[in-house]
KOLLOTOR-856101 format. One record per residue (C-alpha): residue number from 1; x, y, z. Coordinates in Angstrom, 1 decimal. Example, Ala and Ser with C-alpha at 12.3 -4.5 7.8 and 13.67 -1.06 7.14 Angstrom:
<rs>
<r i="1" u="12.3" v="-4.5" w="7.8"/>
<r i="2" u="13.7" v="-1.1" w="7.1"/>
</rs>
This chain:
<rs>
<r i="1" u="17.7" v="-39.4" w="4.3"/>
<r i="2" u="13.9" v="-39.1" w="4.5"/>
<r i="3" u="13.7" v="-35.4" w="4.5"/>
<r i="4" u="12.0" v="-33.5" w="1.7"/>
<r i="5" u="15.1" v="-31.4" w="1.0"/>
<r i="6" u="17.3" v="-34.6" w="0.5"/>
<r i="7" u="14.7" v="-36.1" w="-1.8"/>
<r i="8" u="14.5" v="-32.9" w="-3.8"/>
<r i="9" u="18.3" v="-32.7" w="-4.1"/>
<r i="10" u="18.5" v="-36.3" w="-5.3"/>
<r i="11" u="15.8" v="-35.8" w="-7.9"/>
<r i="12" u="17.4" v="-32.5" w="-9.0"/>
<r i="13" u="20.8" v="-34.2" w="-9.4"/>
<r i="14" u="19.3" v="-37.1" w="-11.3"/>
<r i="15" u="17.3" v="-34.9" w="-13.6"/>
<r i="16" u="20.2" v="-32.5" w="-14.4"/>
<r i="17" u="22.9" v="-35.2" w="-14.4"/>
<r i="18" u="21.3" v="-37.7" w="-16.7"/>
<r i="19" u="21.4" v="-35.5" w="-19.8"/>
<r i="20" u="25.0" v="-34.8" w="-19.2"/>
<r i="21" u="25.9" v="-38.5" w="-18.9"/>
<r i="22" u="23.8" v="-39.3" w="-21.9"/>
<r i="23" u="25.5" v="-36.6" w="-24.0"/>
<r i="24" u="28.9" v="-37.8" w="-22.9"/>
<r i="25" u="28.0" v="-41.4" w="-23.9"/>
<r i="26" u="26.7" v="-40.2" w="-27.2"/>
<r i="27" u="29.9" v="-38.3" w="-27.9"/>
<r i="28" u="32.0" v="-41.3" w="-27.0"/>
<r i="29" u="29.9" v="-43.6" w="-29.2"/>
<r i="30" u="30.1" v="-41.3" w="-32.1"/>
<r i="31" u="33.8" v="-40.9" w="-31.8"/>
<r i="32" u="34.4" v="-44.6" w="-31.4"/>
<r i="33" u="32.1" v="-45.5" w="-34.4"/>
<r i="34" u="33.8" v="-42.9" w="-36.6"/>
<r i="35" u="37.3" v="-44.2" w="-35.7"/>
<r i="36" u="36.1" v="-47.9" w="-36.1"/>
<r i="37" u="34.5" v="-47.3" w="-39.5"/>
<r i="38" u="37.5" v="-45.3" w="-40.7"/>
<r i="39" u="39.9" v="-48.1" w="-39.7"/>
<r i="40" u="37.7" v="-50.7" w="-41.4"/>
<r i="41" u="37.8" v="-48.6" w="-44.6"/>
<r i="42" u="41.6" v="-47.9" w="-44.4"/>
<r i="43" u="42.6" v="-51.4" w="-43.5"/>
<r i="44" u="40.0" v="-53.1" w="-45.7"/>
<r i="45" u="39.3" v="-55.7" w="-43.0"/>
<r i="46" u="37.2" v="-56.1" w="-40.0"/>
<r i="47" u="38.9" v="-57.7" w="-37.0"/>
<r i="48" u="39.3" v="-57.1" w="-33.2"/>
<r i="49" u="42.3" v="-54.8" w="-33.8"/>
<r i="50" u="40.0" v="-52.1" w="-35.3"/>
<r i="51" u="38.0" v="-52.0" w="-32.1"/>
<r i="52" u="41.0" v="-52.0" w="-29.9"/>
<r i="53" u="42.7" v="-49.2" w="-31.8"/>
<r i="54" u="39.4" v="-47.3" w="-32.0"/>
<r i="55" u="39.1" v="-47.4" w="-28.2"/>
<r i="56" u="42.6" v="-46.1" w="-27.8"/>
<r i="57" u="42.1" v="-43.3" w="-30.4"/>
<r i="58" u="38.8" v="-42.4" w="-28.8"/>
<r i="59" u="40.3" v="-42.2" w="-25.3"/>
<r i="60" u="43.0" v="-40.0" w="-26.6"/>
<r i="61" u="40.8" v="-37.7" w="-28.6"/>
<r i="62" u="38.3" v="-37.1" w="-25.8"/>
<r i="63" u="40.9" v="-36.2" w="-23.3"/>
<r i="64" u="43.3" v="-34.2" w="-25.5"/>
<r i="65" u="42.1" v="-31.0" w="-23.9"/>
<r i="66" u="43.7" v="-32.0" w="-20.6"/>
<r i="67" u="47.2" v="-32.3" w="-22.1"/>
<r i="68" u="49.3" v="-35.0" w="-23.8"/>
<r i="69" u="49.9" v="-37.0" w="-20.6"/>
<r i="70" u="46.1" v="-37.3" w="-19.9"/>
<r i="71" u="45.5" v="-38.1" w="-23.6"/>
<r i="72" u="48.2" v="-40.9" w="-23.6"/>
<r i="73" u="46.8" v="-42.3" w="-20.3"/>
<r i="74" u="43.2" v="-42.3" w="-21.6"/>
<r i="75" u="44.4" v="-43.8" w="-24.9"/>
<r i="76" u="46.1" v="-46.7" w="-23.0"/>
<r i="77" u="43.1" v="-47.2" w="-20.8"/>
<r i="78" u="40.7" v="-47.1" w="-23.7"/>
<r i="79" u="42.8" v="-49.6" w="-25.7"/>
<r i="80" u="43.1" v="-51.9" w="-22.7"/>
<r i="81" u="39.4" v="-51.9" w="-22.0"/>
<r i="82" u="38.5" v="-52.7" w="-25.6"/>
<r i="83" u="41.2" v="-55.3" w="-25.7"/>
<r i="84" u="39.6" v="-57.0" w="-22.7"/>
<r i="85" u="36.1" v="-56.8" w="-24.3"/>
<r i="86" u="37.4" v="-58.2" w="-27.6"/>
<r i="87" u="39.4" v="-60.9" w="-25.8"/>
<r i="88" u="36.4" v="-62.1" w="-24.0"/>
<r i="89" u="34.3" v="-62.0" w="-27.2"/>
<r i="90" u="36.9" v="-64.1" w="-29.0"/>
<r i="91" u="37.1" v="-66.7" w="-26.1"/>
<r i="92" u="33.3" v="-67.0" w="-26.0"/>
<r i="93" u="33.1" v="-67.4" w="-29.8"/>
<r i="94" u="35.8" v="-70.1" w="-29.8"/>
<r i="95" u="34.1" v="-71.9" w="-26.9"/>
<r i="96" u="30.7" v="-71.9" w="-28.6"/>
<r i="97" u="32.1" v="-72.8" w="-32.0"/>
<r i="98" u="32.4" v="-76.5" w="-31.0"/>
<r i="99" u="28.7" v="-76.7" w="-30.7"/>
<r i="100" u="28.2" v="-75.9" w="-34.4"/>
<r i="101" u="30.8" v="-78.3" w="-35.9"/>
<r i="102" u="29.2" v="-80.9" w="-38.3"/>
<r i="103" u="29.0" v="-84.4" w="-36.9"/>
<r i="104" u="29.1" v="-87.5" w="-39.1"/>
<r i="105" u="25.8" v="-89.4" w="-38.5"/>
<r i="106" u="26.2" v="-93.0" w="-37.5"/>
<r i="107" u="24.2" v="-95.8" w="-39.0"/>
<r i="108" u="22.9" v="-98.4" w="-36.6"/>
<r i="109" u="24.0" v="-102.0" w="-37.1"/>
<r i="110" u="21.4" v="-104.1" w="-38.7"/>
<r i="111" u="21.6" v="-107.4" w="-37.0"/>
</rs>
């Protein structure tokens, strides 16, 4: 693992692979955002269902070239992953909301 050929191969793979991964992430982000904003506009509300549905639609769109079975599988996986993310977000929000509830101040007894 210390040979110069190995180091060159690793550096070459990193320098050629990073733009591909970055481009893939950009395409995913653009597709997800477009779906999410479209759903917000069409439904006229912003809730976790928009993100979940957008994840499913994005998964399906990005894998449609591989056939309907792959698109359906990716749509299910995308929806499931976004459902988990939104579920954790809702749980954290509910857990932290108790900290911001107003508390009635108490007046000390004057004895």
